[in-house]
C-alpha positions in Angstrom: -29.8 -49.4 -52.3 -31.7 -52.6 -53.2 -35.3 -52.9 -52.0 -34.5 -56.1 -50.1 -31.9 -54.2 -47.9 -34.5 -51.3 -47.3 -37.2 -53.8 -46.3 -34.9 -55.5 -43.8 -33.6 -52.4 -42.3 -37.3 -51.1 -41.9 -38.3 -54.3 -40.3 -35.5 -54.2 -37.9 -36.2 -50.6 -36.9 -39.7 -51.7 -36.1 -38.5 -53.3 -32.9 -37.9 -49.9 -31.6 -41.6 -49.5 -31.3 -41.3 -51.8 -28.2 -39.7 -49.0 -26.4 -42.9 -46.7 -27.3 -45.7 -49.0 -27.2 -46.8 -51.7 -24.7 -46.3 -55.5 -25.6 -49.3 -57.0 -24.0 -52.4 -56.2 -21.8 -54.3 -58.0 -19.1 -57.7 -56.8 -18.4 -59.9 -57.9 -15.5 -63.7 -57.4 -16.0 -66.2 -57.9 -13.2 -69.8 -56.7 -12.2 -68.5 -54.7 -9.3 -66.0 -52.9 -11.5 -68.0 -50.8 -14.1 -64.6 -49.7 -15.5 -62.4 -52.8 -16.1 -59.0 -53.1 -14.2 -56.0 -53.5 -16.4 -52.2 -53.5 -16.8 -50.0 -53.0 -19.9 -46.8 -55.0 -20.0 -43.9 -53.4 -21.7 -40.5 -54.8 -22.3 -39.2 -52.9 -19.3 -42.2 -52.3 -17.0 -45.8 -52.9 -15.9 -48.1 -49.9 -16.0 -51.7 -49.1 -15.1 -54.4 -49.6 -17.8 -56.3 -46.8 -16.0 -55.0 -44.8 -13.0 -54.7 -47.0 -9.9 -55.4 -50.2 -11.6 -52.4 -52.1 -10.3 -53.1 -50.8 -6.9 -56.6 -52.1 -7.0 -55.5 -55.4 -8.4 -53.0 -55.7 -5.6 -55.7 -55.0 -2.9 -58.1 -57.7 -4.6 -55.3 -60.2 -4.9 -54.2 -59.9 -1.3 -57.4 -61.5 -0.1 -56.8 -64.7 -2.0 -53.1 -64.9 -1.3 -51.5 -63.6 -4.6 -48.4 -61.5 -4.4 -48.3 -57.9 -5.7 -48.0 -57.3 -9.3 -44.2 -57.5 -9.9 -42.6 -54.2 -11.1 -39.0 -55.2 -10.9 -38.6 -58.4 -12.8 -35.0 -59.4 -14.2 -36.6 -59.7 -17.5 -37.3 -55.9 -17.6 -33.6 -55.5 -17.6 -32.7 -58.2 -20.1 -35.5 -57.7 -22.8 -34.4 -54.1 -23.7 -31.0 -55.2 -24.2 -32.1 -58.1 -26.3 -34.3 -55.9 -28.5 -31.7 -53.3 -28.9 -29.0 -55.7 -30.0 -31.5 -57.5 -32.4 -32.5 -54.1 -33.9 -29.0 -53.0 -34.4 -28.0 -56.6 -35.7 -30.9 -56.4 -38.1 -29.8 -53.0 -39.5 -26.3 -54.2 -40.0 -27.7 -57.3 -41.8 -29.7 -55.1 -44.0 -26.7 -53.2 -44.9 -24.7 -56.3 -45.7 -27.6 -57.5 -47.8 -27.0 -61.3 -47.7 -30.5 -62.9 -47.9 -29.5 -65.9 -45.8 -28.7 -63.6 -42.9 -32.3 -62.1 -43.5 -33.6 -65.6 -42.8 -31.3 -66.0 -39.7 -32.5 -62.8 -38.2 -36.1 -63.7 -38.8 -35.9 -67.2 -37.2 -33.8 -65.8 -34.4 -36.5 -63.3 -33.6 -39.0 -66.1 -33.7 -37.1 -68.1 -31.2 -36.7 -65.2 -29.0 -40.4 -64.5 -29.3 -41.2 -68.2 -28.2 -38.8 -68.0 -25.3 -40.3 -64.6 -24.3 -43.8 -66.1 -24.3 -42.7 -69.2 -22.4 -41.1 -66.9 -19.8 -44.3 -65.0 -19.6 -46.3 -68.3 -19.2 -44.0 -69.3 -16.2 -44.5 -66.0 -14.8 -48.2 -66.1 -14.9 -48.3 -69.6 -13.7 -46.1 -68.8 -10.6 -48.3 -65.6 -9.9 -51.6 -67.5 -10.2 -50.7 -70.7 -8.3 -48.0 -69.7 -5.6 -50.4 -68.3 -3.2 -50.1 -67.4 0.6 -51.4 -70.2 2.5 -52.6 -67.9 5.2 -54.8 -65.8 2.9 -58.2 -64.6 3.9 -60.0 -66.3 1.2 -59.1 -69.9 0.3 -60.8 -72.1 -2.3 -59.1 -75.6 -2.4 -57.6 -76.4 -5.8 -58.4 -72.8 -7.2 -55.6 -71.3 -9.2 -55.9 -67.7 -10.3 -53.7 -67.7 -13.4 -54.6 -65.3 -16.0 -54.6 -66.7 -19.5 -51.5 -66.4 -21.7 -53.8 -65.5 -24.7 -57.5 -64.9 -24.8 -60.1 -64.9 -22.2 -60.8 -67.0 -19.0 -63.1 -66.8 -16.1 -61.6 -66.6 -12.7 -64.2 -66.8 -10.0 -66.4 -63.8 -11.0 -63.9 -62.1 -13.1 -63.2 -62.4 -16.8 -59.6 -62.2 -17.4 -58.5 -61.2 -20.9 -54.8 -61.3 -22.2 -54.0 -59.9 -25.5 -51.1 -58.5 -27.5 -50.8 -54.6 -27.8 -49.2 -52.4 -30.6 -45.7 -53.3 -29.6 -46.2 -57.0 -30.4 -47.9 -56.2 -33.7 -45.0 -53.9 -34.7 -42.6 -56.8 -33.8 -44.5 -59.3 -35.7 -44.5 -57.1 -38.8 -40.8 -56.3 -38.4 -40.2 -60.1 -38.3 -42.5 -60.6 -41.5 -40.3 -58.1 -43.2 -37.1 -59.9 -42.8 -38.8 -62.8 -44.8 -40.2 -60.5 -47.4 -36.8 -59.1 -47.7 -35.5 -62.7 -48.3 -37.9 -63.4 -51.2 -37.2 -59.9 -52.6 -33.4 -60.4 -52.5 -34.1 -63.8 -54.3 -36.0 -61.9 -57.0 -33.3 -59.2 -57.3 -30.6 -61.9 -57.7 -32.4 -63.5 -60.5 -32.7 -60.2 -62.4 -29.0 -59.8 -62.0 -28.5 -63.0 -64.1 -30.8 -62.0 -67.0 
């Protein structure tokens, strides 16, 4: 089997890491919490960074009118299917070995990643701005949206939002599709000499 095909197949299989590792993490640091609070966001669920973190985040957020951290989003049903389909499609493209399809798969994954990040942004925006008007603590004009990427001060909290292992595996897998494209180009040149 040609190297380009193997690279494409390995890159596609890296998507399965999203079922093993979290995609993203949001951490909240504050003086009153010696151990930061956090949550890991997977393609199909949200889990505690440390035991009871989500429960503590929900208790805190209740006072400022934020809803509980959602655990049953429609995306948690859609994303696993999309990842499974793209992984299988990538393996089939690798077996077929047409280099233009390597590019098609890579660019499709980039578009899906951008759509996923935009959806995540919309979720964060709604979560941080759609507040209960009867909350115990109200600060006019104050939004509590965690950052999409990086760090941000929210009252006395430092909110940090960063990718986790699943995101890095996905990025490497996408990169492999482009490496496979250029490898296939080199392999095709060798056939003509």
